[in-house]
C-alpha positions as CSV (number, residue, x, y, z in Angstrom):
1,X,-9.0,8.6,-11.5
2,X,-11.1,6.2,-13.9
3,X,-10.9,8.2,-16.7
4,X,-7.2,8.7,-15.4
5,X,-6.6,5.0,-16.2
6,X,-7.8,4.7,-19.1
7,X,-5.2,7.1,-20.8
8,X,-2.7,5.2,-22.9
9,X,0.5,7.0,-21.3
10,X,-0.6,6.5,-18.0
11,X,-1.0,3.0,-17.9
12,X,2.4,2.6,-19.7
13,X,4.3,4.4,-16.8
14,X,4.9,8.0,-18.6
15,X,2.0,9.8,-17.0
16,X,1.9,9.8,-13.0
17,X,-0.5,10.8,-10.4
18,X,0.9,12.9,-7.8
19,X,-0.6,13.4,-4.3
20,X,-1.9,16.9,-3.2
21,X,0.2,16.8,-0.5
22,X,3.1,16.1,-2.3
23,X,2.4,19.8,-3.9
24,X,1.0,21.8,-1.3
25,X,2.4,19.6,2.1
26,X,-0.9,19.2,4.7
27,X,-1.9,22.4,3.2
28,X,-1.8,25.7,0.8
29,X,-2.9,29.1,3.0
30,X,-3.9,32.1,1.4
31,X,-4.1,35.1,4.2
32,X,-5.2,37.8,3.1
33,X,-8.1,35.9,1.4
34,X,-8.3,33.7,4.2
35,X,-8.4,30.7,2.5
36,X,-6.6,27.3,3.2
37,X,-6.7,24.3,0.7
38,X,-6.1,21.2,2.6
39,X,-5.6,17.5,1.6
40,X,-8.5,15.3,3.1
41,X,-7.9,11.8,1.8
42,X,-11.5,10.0,1.8
43,X,-14.1,9.3,-1.3
44,X,-10.3,9.4,-3.3
45,X,-6.8,9.2,-2.0
46,X,-6.3,13.0,-3.9
47,X,-9.4,14.8,-2.1
48,X,-9.2,17.8,-1.4
49,X,-11.4,20.4,0.8
50,X,-11.5,24.3,1.2
51,X,-11.7,26.2,4.1
52,X,-13.5,29.7,3.8
53,X,-12.4,31.1,7.1
54,X,-13.7,34.8,6.1
55,X,-17.5,33.3,5.7
56,X,-17.1,30.2,7.9
57,X,-17.7,27.7,5.3
58,X,-16.3,23.9,4.8
59,X,-16.6,23.1,0.5
60,X,-15.8,19.2,1.7
61,X,-16.2,17.9,-1.9
62,X,-17.8,14.0,-2.3
63,X,-16.2,13.3,0.8
64,X,-19.3,14.3,2.3
65,X,-22.8,14.0,1.3
66,X,-26.0,12.1,1.5
67,X,-27.9,9.6,1.3
68,X,-24.6,7.8,1.7
69,X,-20.7,8.5,0.5
70,X,-19.1,6.6,-2.1
71,X,-15.9,5.3,-1.3
72,X,-13.1,4.7,-3.7
73,X,-10.2,4.7,-2.2
74,X,-10.1,1.9,0.3
75,X,-7.7,3.1,3.3
76,X,-11.4,3.5,5.8
77,X,-9.7,4.4,8.8
78,X,-7.8,7.8,7.0
79,X,-10.9,8.8,5.6
80,X,-12.9,8.5,9.1
81,X,-9.3,10.8,10.4
82,X,-10.6,12.9,7.9
83,X,-14.0,13.7,8.9
84,X,-12.8,13.7,12.7
85,X,-10.7,16.9,11.0
86,X,-14.3,18.8,9.8
87,X,-15.1,18.4,13.1
88,X,-13.1,21.0,14.6
89,X,-14.9,23.4,11.9
90,X,-18.5,22.7,13.9
91,X,-19.4,26.3,13.9
92,X,-19.2,26.4,9.8
93,X,-21.6,25.9,7.5
94,X,-20.5,22.6,4.9
95,X,-21.3,22.3,1.5
96,X,-20.6,19.4,-0.6
97,X,-20.4,18.5,-4.1
98,X,-23.5,16.9,-4.4
99,X,-25.3,17.8,-1.3
100,X,-25.2,21.8,-0.4
101,X,-26.5,21.7,3.5
102,X,-24.8,19.0,5.5
103,X,-24.6,19.0,9.5
104,X,-22.4,17.6,11.9
105,X,-24.8,15.3,12.3
106,X,-24.1,14.3,8.8
107,X,-20.3,13.9,9.7
108,X,-20.9,11.7,12.5
109,X,-23.2,9.5,11.4
110,X,-20.6,8.9,8.0
111,X,-18.1,8.1,10.7
112,X,-20.4,5.6,11.8
113,X,-21.2,3.9,9.0
114,X,-17.6,4.0,7.6
115,X,-17.0,2.5,11.3
116,X,-19.4,-0.7,10.9
117,X,-18.1,-0.9,7.3
118,X,-14.6,-1.5,8.6
119,X,-16.0,-4.1,11.2
120,X,-18.2,-6.2,8.4
121,X,-21.4,-5.2,10.6
122,X,-24.1,-6.4,8.1
123,X,-26.3,-3.0,6.6
124,X,-29.3,-3.5,5.2
125,X,-30.3,-0.1,3.3
126,X,-34.4,0.4,2.6
127,X,-33.5,2.4,-0.9
128,X,-32.1,-0.2,-3.4
129,X,-29.9,2.1,-5.1
130,X,-28.5,2.7,-1.7
131,X,-27.9,-0.4,-1.0
132,X,-26.2,-1.0,-4.1
133,X,-23.7,2.0,-3.4
134,X,-23.3,0.0,0.1
135,X,-22.1,-2.8,-1.6
136,X,-19.3,-1.5,-4.1
137,X,-18.0,0.4,-1.1
138,X,-18.0,-3.1,0.8
139,X,-15.7,-4.6,-2.6
140,X,-13.9,-1.3,-2.3
141,X,-13.2,-1.9,1.1
142,X,-12.1,-5.3,0.8
143,X,-9.6,-4.6,-1.6
144,X,-7.1,-3.3,0.5
145,X,-6.7,-5.2,3.8
146,X,-3.5,-6.1,6.1
147,X,-2.7,-9.4,6.0
148,X,0.4,-9.2,8.7
149,X,0.8,-6.7,11.2
150,X,4.2,-5.7,13.7
151,X,5.2,-3.7,16.2
152,X,5.9,-0.5,13.5
153,X,4.5,-2.2,10.3
154,X,1.5,-3.4,8.3
155,X,1.7,-5.9,5.9
156,X,-1.4,-5.2,3.3
157,X,-2.7,-5.6,-0.2
158,X,-1.7,-2.9,-2.8
159,X,-3.4,0.4,-3.4
160,X,-3.0,2.3,-6.5
161,X,-1.5,5.3,-4.4
162,X,1.9,3.0,-4.0
163,X,2.6,3.0,-7.3
164,X,4.8,6.6,-7.5
165,X,7.2,5.8,-4.4
166,X,7.3,1.5,-6.2
167,X,8.5,3.0,-9.4
168,X,11.2,5.6,-7.3
169,X,12.6,2.6,-5.6
170,X,12.7,0.6,-8.9
171,X,14.6,3.1,-10.8
172,X,17.0,4.3,-7.9
173,X,20.6,3.0,-8.6
174,X,21.1,2.1,-4.9
175,X,17.9,0.2,-4.5
176,X,18.5,-2.0,-7.2
177,X,22.2,-2.2,-6.5
178,X,21.5,-5.8,-6.5
179,X,19.7,-6.4,-9.1
180,X,20.8,-7.0,-13.0
181,X,18.5,-3.8,-14.2
182,X,16.6,-0.6,-12.7
183,X,12.8,-0.6,-13.9
184,X,11.4,1.7,-15.8
185,X,8.0,3.2,-15.2
186,X,6.0,1.2,-17.7
187,X,7.6,-1.6,-16.3
188,X,6.8,-1.4,-12.7
189,X,3.5,-0.4,-13.5
190,X,3.5,-4.0,-14.9
191,X,5.4,-5.5,-12.2
192,X,2.9,-4.2,-9.5
193,X,0.2,-5.5,-11.9
194,X,1.5,-8.8,-11.7
195,X,1.8,-8.6,-8.1
196,X,-1.5,-8.0,-7.6
197,X,-2.7,-10.7,-10.2
198,X,-0.7,-13.4,-7.9
199,X,-2.1,-12.2,-4.7
200,X,-5.9,-12.8,-6.3
201,X,-4.7,-16.5,-7.6
202,X,-2.9,-17.8,-4.7
203,X,-4.2,-15.8,-1.8
204,X,-0.7,-14.5,-0.9
205,X,2.0,-12.8,-2.3
206,X,4.5,-10.0,-2.2
207,X,2.7,-7.8,0.1
208,X,3.3,-3.9,0.2
209,X,4.8,-2.7,3.6
210,X,2.8,0.3,5.3
211,X,4.9,2.1,8.3
212,X,2.1,2.2,10.6
213,X,3.5,5.7,12.2
214,X,3.0,7.5,9.1
215,X,0.5,5.8,7.2
216,X,3.4,5.4,4.3
217,X,4.1,2.8,1.7
218,X,8.2,1.6,2.4
219,X,8.0,-1.1,-0.3
220,X,7.0,-4.9,0.0
221,X,7.6,-8.1,1.9
222,X,6.2,-11.3,1.5
223,X,6.1,-14.6,-0.7
224,X,6.5,-15.8,-4.4
225,X,7.6,-18.8,-6.2
226,X,10.7,-18.7,-8.5
227,X,10.8,-18.8,-12.6
228,X,13.6,-20.8,-13.3
229,X,14.7,-24.6,-12.2
230,X,17.6,-25.3,-9.8
231,X,17.8,-28.0,-7.0
232,X,15.7,-26.4,-4.7
233,X,12.9,-25.5,-7.3
234,X,9.9,-25.6,-6.7
235,X,9.7,-23.9,-3.7
236,X,8.6,-20.7,-1.7
237,X,10.6,-17.6,-1.4
238,X,10.6,-14.7,0.9
239,X,11.8,-11.7,0.0
240,X,12.0,-7.9,0.5
241,X,12.6,-4.3,-1.1
242,X,12.1,-1.3,1.0
243,X,12.8,2.2,-0.2
244,X,16.2,3.4,1.0
245,X,14.6,5.8,3.4
246,X,13.9,2.7,5.6
247,X,17.6,1.4,5.6
248,X,21.0,2.0,7.8
249,X,20.0,-0.2,10.9
250,X,16.9,0.4,11.4
251,X,15.4,-3.0,11.1
252,X,12.1,-2.9,9.1
253,X,13.0,-5.4,7.1
254,X,13.6,-8.0,9.6
255,X,10.9,-7.1,11.7
256,X,8.7,-7.4,8.3
257,X,10.0,-10.6,7.0
258,X,10.2,-12.3,10.5
259,X,6.2,-11.8,11.1
260,X,6.0,-13.0,7.1
261,X,7.9,-15.9,7.8
262,X,5.7,-16.8,11.0
263,X,2.7,-16.1,8.8
264,X,3.9,-18.3,6.2
265,X,4.2,-21.6,8.5
266,X,1.4,-20.7,11.4
267,X,-1.2,-19.7,8.8
268,X,-0.5,-20.5,5.2
269,X,0.9,-24.1,5.8
270,X,3.7,-24.0,4.2
271,X,6.5,-26.7,5.5
272,X,9.9,-25.0,4.0
273,X,10.5,-21.5,2.8
274,X,14.0,-20.2,1.0
275,X,15.6,-17.1,0.5
276,X,18.2,-16.5,-2.0
277,X,20.3,-13.3,-3.0
278,X,23.8,-12.3,-4.7
279,X,26.7,-13.3,-2.7
280,X,27.9,-9.8,-2.5
281,X,24.3,-8.6,-1.1
282,X,25.6,-8.6,2.9
283,X,22.3,-6.7,3.7
284,X,20.1,-9.3,2.5
285,X,22.0,-11.8,4.2
286,X,22.4,-10.7,7.1
287,X,18.1,-10.1,7.6
288,X,18.2,-13.6,6.1
289,X,20.2,-14.8,9.2
290,X,18.1,-12.0,12.0
291,X,15.2,-14.1,11.0
292,X,16.5,-17.8,11.5
293,X,17.3,-19.1,7.8
294,X,20.5,-21.1,7.8
295,X,22.5,-21.5,4.8
296,X,22.6,-24.7,2.8
297,X,24.3,-23.7,-0.6
298,X,25.3,-21.3,-3.4
299,X,24.5,-21.3,-7.0
300,X,24.2,-19.7,-10.1
301,X,21.4,-17.7,-11.2
302,X,20.4,-19.4,-14.5
303,X,19.0,-15.9,-15.4
304,X,22.0,-13.5,-14.6
305,X,24.7,-12.8,-16.7
306,X,27.3,-15.5,-16.2
307,X,30.1,-12.8,-16.5
308,X,28.3,-10.5,-13.8
309,X,29.9,-10.1,-10.4
310,X,25.9,-11.0,-9.4
311,X,25.6,-14.4,-10.9
312,X,26.7,-16.3,-7.9
313,X,23.8,-16.7,-5.6
314,X,23.6,-17.8,-1.9
315,X,20.6,-20.0,-0.9
316,X,19.2,-20.1,2.4
317,X,16.7,-22.0,3.9
318,X,14.1,-22.7,6.7
319,X,11.8,-25.5,7.6
320,X,8.4,-25.4,10.0
321,X,10.4,-28.6,11.6
322,X,13.3,-26.7,12.2
323,X,11.3,-24.2,14.2
């Protein structure tokens, strides 16, 4: 992954990283050879393991090693789930990329370590190199964290693995129906980097949205500061964009936006939050009304062609005093 980030075509969005489960599903089985290749995210989001049933061997790659694992993917809970999968092969020999002989106790030790990492426990290692690795793991885990949680959704910071789905969304004509243009993969790359940069600087922004039940990235919901001048700017805007798979009256946008709205008033201390969209964007207007925003007026968006049917916008507002 680190080498891939150095690739010019990848940075420009011309090369996408495809996770193993997109190609092989959860596993690829070779019945005649009694072999299975399974997607086992942990050390990295694209980690795989090989199960040799004939010789009773599990090749775990970098997902398990001594004295300490190296966490490159911040989804540590998923890492723990992978390790628990290995526990179903207790009578198999466990082999890692850097540690040849591993045991079930090593799996439990690693699970305990990762749980301690997630709970922010203070951990001290006598070995300076191991302590250095632990600090790197802390940094990786803290890079992605859940900010807001609702019944079905997690609103969190962004992961590199979100990019392919995000690029797919932004190039979809239906998703981008109420925007002047679709985005090329390279533009989505720039957009996502800008979102992450803004969140780092401000402490809030457009949060990545994850469906709890599947762990899938499904879009964004969050806050932004409009970059144009109007009678209501400067202001804090709440906005959303979800994959069309999660449309159709499922209520994801409303659920996430309402949780985000509450977070903005109660935790971030905003006095007023606005939302706006094209006058013809009835689905988004419905969400605005469902989460309690009230129509304040209409305006022509200064960054949209005046001849476009998208130019005329509606403005919705909610003040903390009105809650």
